[in-house]
N, C-alpha and C positions, 0 to 999 in steps of 0.2 A: 504494500500500500504506500501511497505517497503522503507527504505532509498534508496536502489538501484533503485527501480522503480521511485522514486522522483528525482534521480540524475540529469537528464537533466533539470528539472525545477529549482533545486537548483543552477545549474551552470548558468542558464539564470538569475536568481535573483541576483547572485553575480556579474555577468557582468553588469547588469543594475545598481546595487548599485554603482559599481566602476565608470561607465560612468556618473551617476548622481552626484556623489561626485566630479568628475573631472570638469564637467560642472558648478557645483555650485561654486567651487573655481575659475575657469576661468572667470565666469561671474562677480565675485566680482572684478576682475582686469580690466574689461572693463570701458570705459569712461562714457558711458551713462547708469548708474545703474538704473535710473528711468524706462527706457524702458524694463529692464530685471528683474524688481522686482518680477513679478509673476512667471517667469521662475526660478528664484533663489529659491523662496518659494517652488515651486513644485519639483524642483530637490532635495531639502532637504527632503521633505515629501516622495518622491518616494524612495530615498536611504534608508530611515528609514523602510518603509514597505517592501522593498525587502529584507533587512537584517532580519527583523522579520519573513517574510515568509520562508526564507531559514532555519532559526533556528527552526521554527515550523515543517517543513518537516523533518529536521534532528532528532528531538525528537519524531516524529510521533504523534504530537498533535491531539486530537480529533476535534480540531477547524480548521484543515488545509483547508477544503473546503471554509468556509466563509472568512478566511484570504486570500486565493488565489483569491477569487472573488474581494475582496477589492484591493488587489495588482494589479490585471489586470486593474481595473477601474482607479486607481491612475496612473499607468504606461501609460495608454492611454491618460489621461488628461495631463500628463507631456509631452508626445510626441506631442500632439496637440499644447500646449503652445510653445514648443521649435521650432515647425515648423514655427512660426512667426518670427524667427531670422535667420540670415545668417551665424553666427559663426560656425566654424568647430566643436567645442566642442558641440554645440547644435545639429548638424547633427548626430554626433556620439551617442549622448544621445537618439535621436529619434530611431535609429536602435536598440540599446540595450533595450530600454523600450518596443518597439513594439514586439521584440522577447520574452521578458519576459512575456508580456501580453498574447501572443499566447501560451507559455508553460504553464502558469497558467490556461488558459481556457481549454487546452487539459485535464488537470487533473480534473477540476471542471465538465467538460462535461462528462468525463468518470465516475465520481462519480454519476452524475445524471442518467446515463444510467444503472448503477448497483443498483440504489436505488429502 
């Protein structure tokens, strides 16, 4: 695939990364940090893999498919954890990470179909 064919997924990864970073920072400002500990950890991890996935697609890495599989898995785990919380930043993070996971799976499913 070309960078242009990846663009929708790249955009979803960047949006997810931004939402996770925002939720990460916002969570650190909450009063009950102990209840948000796993959310904070997953937000950080998810932001990192989304950034890495976007970069891998941009440079057309031969490892895009396994990277996107991992990205989708981490995005889904992040969304599941954030769904345990009522904060607006958590809700926004859920939307972005689930959209990213879906975009990643579209590419990995297409790669499997062409294999």
